[in-house]
N, C-alpha and C positions, 0 to 999 in steps of 0.2 A: 037557444041556449047552448052555451059552450060546454063541451064535455070536460071533465076533470083534466084530461091530458092536454087539451087545448089551453086551458088556463094556465097550467104548469109552463107550457111553451112561451106563453106571453109573458109571464112573470120572469122567466129565465132571460128572455130577450131584452126586457126592460132593465135587468140587473147588468147585463152584458154591456148595454148601452151606457148605463150610469157609470159603470167601471171604466169604459173607454173614454167618456167626458172627462171623469177624474184624472185618468192618466194623461189625456192632452193638456188639462189645466195644470197638472204639476209640471208637465214638461215645459209648457209656456212660462210658467213662473220661474222655473230653474234657468231657462234661456234668458229671460229679462235679467235675472240676478247676476248671471254670469256676463252678460253684455255691460251692465253697470260696473261690475268690478274690472272688466277688461278696459272699459273707458277710463275709468279712474286710474287704473295702472298706467295705460298709455299717456294719459295727461300728465302723470307724475314723472315720466321719462323725459330726459333733455332731448331737444331736437338734434343734437349732436353728441354722439357717444365719445368720439376721440378725436382730439385735433389732429389735423395732417398738416404738413409743412413742406417747405422747399427752401433750400439753401442758395444763396446768390452764386456760390462756387463750392464745389467739393474737391477742386485742385488746391496745391499748396499756393498760398498767396501771402503777399505782405500787406494786404488791404484788409479793411473790416469785412466781416462775413454778415450779411443780412439774412434774418430768419423771417420767412413770409408764411403766415397760416393760409392755407388753400381751401378751407372749408367754405360753403356757401355763405357768403356775407349777409345775404338777406335774412338769415336765421340766426345772425350774432348780434347781440347787444354790446358786448364788450369782451376785451382780450386781456389775459394776465400772462406775463412771462417770469414770474416769480412765485409760481404755484399758488396764486390766488391772494397774495398780500396786497398787491396794487393793481389797478385795472386801467386800461387805456382804450381809446376807440381806434387806434392805429393798428393794423393787422400785421405791421413789421417790426422786428427788433434787431438792433445793430450789435453784434459781438465784435469788441475790440481786442479781446484777449480769448485764448483757448478756455474752454470750460463747458459747464453744463447750464441750460436753461430749461425750466419746466413751464410749459405751455398748459393754460386751462382756458375754456371758453364759457362765457356766460350768454345762454340764448336769449331771444326775445320774450320767453316765458319765464325769465329769471332763473332757469335752471342751469346748473353746473354740468360741464362734461367731466370725464375722467381727465386725468393729468397725462401729458406726454413729455417725456425728457428728451431734450436735444443735446447731443454731445458734439460740440465744434472742437476739431483738433487739427485744423489744416491752416492755422495762422502761423507764419514764421517771420519775425522781424529781426531775428539774430544773424548776423554776417558769419560766414565760415571763420573757423580758427585757422591761422597760418602761422607757423613758428619755424625759425631759422636763425642762425647767427647773423646779427646786424652787420658786423663787419669781420670778414674772413681773410687772414693772410695766407698766401699760398706761395710755396717755393717755386721759383722760375723753373719751367721745364718739367714740372711735376704733372701727372695726370690729374685732372679735376672736372667733376661734373656739376653743372649748375644746380642739380637736383640733390646734391649730396647735403644731407642734414635738413632737408626741407620735409615739413609735415604739415599737411592741410586736411582738415575734417569739418564735418558739420553734423551737430548733434540733433538737429530738428529735422528738416526735410531731406538733408543728404546733399552731396555735391551734384551739380548737374552734369559736369563732363571733366572731372579732373581738374587740373590747373595748368596755366600756361607761364612759361618763363621766357622773356625777352630781353636780350638775346638767348638762345638755347645752348650757346657754347661760347667759350672764351679762349683766347690764344695765350697759353701760359708760357710761351716761348718768348714773349716779349714782356719786359717789366712794365708795370703801369697800374693804373686804377680803373676797375671796371664797374659798371652799375648794371645790375639785373632788377628787372621790374616782374614780380609775380602777381597772378591776378586769379580769382576764381568766382564763380557763381554758384549758389545752391539752386534747388529746384524751384523755390519760391521766388527766385529772381535777386536776392540779396547779394551784394558785390563786395569783394575785398580786394585791396591792392596793397602791396608793401614792396619796399626798395631794399635790396642788399648790396652792399659794397664789397667787392673782391679785390684785395690788394696782392699783386703779383710782385714779388721782390727777389732780387737776386742774393739771397741770404741763405746760408746753412747754418742752422742753430736749432733751438729748442722752442717749441710752441707754448705760448703763455694764454691764459684765459682770465677774462674779467667778466662780471656779470652784475646786473641790478634787477632787483625783484620789484613786481608792481602788485598793487592790491586792487581788485575789481570793486568799484564802488557803484551801487545802484542809486538812482535819483528819478524824481518825477519829471516827465517831460510831455510835450505835445497834449495840452489840454483838450478835452472834448466833452460834450454834454451827454450825459447817460442817466439811467434811472428816471425816465420821463413818466409823468403821470398826467392824465387828462384833468382838466380842473375848469369848471363852468365860470367859477368867479375869476380865475386868471383871464379866461377868454373875454370876459365882460369888462374887466378893469384893466387888463394888460399888464397886471403886476403879480409877482409870485412871493411866497414865503422867504424868509432869510435863508440864503444857502441855495436857493433855486434860481434857475435862469429861464426865462420864456423863450421858447424856440419857434420856429415859423408855422409850426403846426398848432400853436395855441397851447402847448404842453409845458408844465414846470418840470425843469430837469436839473438835477444835480451836475456839478463839474467834477469830472473825474480826470485821471491823469494816466498815460501810458507809462510802462516801466522801461528806462533806459539804464545803460551801465557804461562806465568809463574806467579806464586803468590810471591810476596814480603810480607813477614810478618813483623809486627810491634812489639813494645815491649809487654810483658804481663802487664795486668791490676793488680791492688791491689786485694787481696781475698776480697769477699763481700758475704753476705747472699742473695744478689738479685739474683734470678734465671736467667741464661743465657743459650740459646740453641746454639748449634753448626750450622754454615751454610756453604756453599761453600767457604766463605771468612772470616769465623771466626772460631778459634779454642778454645775449651773450656776444662778446667780441673776442678775437684771437689775434695774436701777432706772433711774430717770430723774432727771437733775440739771438744774436751770434753768441756761441759758446765762449 
């Protein structure tokens, strides 16, 4: 027979065991629940959080800039370069003008990544500006620098190394007509060359000016394929909807145009003694008339 004290000890140990079993059971239950929630959470997350990319060049250039997504392609189903509006299988996108492109990725689980905005600002297809009097008359024997009245600038990438003038001096002790060729490069490689005529005359008199104004006109030029969209129907039939052209990758692309400009010059003004200076949209000539 057990004593009362022994009975109480056995009952107490049994309760402790039951409590321990209960605690372990509850712990296992919560671990299972937590594991399920963690699995569901991880399964709901995209395989790629943010798109990463590389530019074909970050230096100033006159060429297109190619944006290439560098994420693991084995995890990618499709790429978007317009913030998720259209999708393509190609991981590259060609920027023909400066601007922004928004990259988003759809992974092989059909989950979307966050968006990455790429700012391309190193495309420069604009030649430097160069202004001076188209024809300048100089009194014989007077000092004259071929750089007098010449202004050269570039609003995009900036000048590469100033400008050159050939020849860099003229002999004003001799009457005659001289031609000066000015040239300049910008940092992207755009080149400009313009010619100036210097008339050295043995005349003492007043300087007269005339000018003509120009209007810069923009127009479409250099067509290229843009806004390309992968199409299984196009790949199988070789045709695209109206307004689209099939490229070598089997994608349907719009035809876009680069922007160019030209200057339309007006008529020359009458000769006047009022001094006029040349600008990017104004050509000036001078001559000396005897008093």
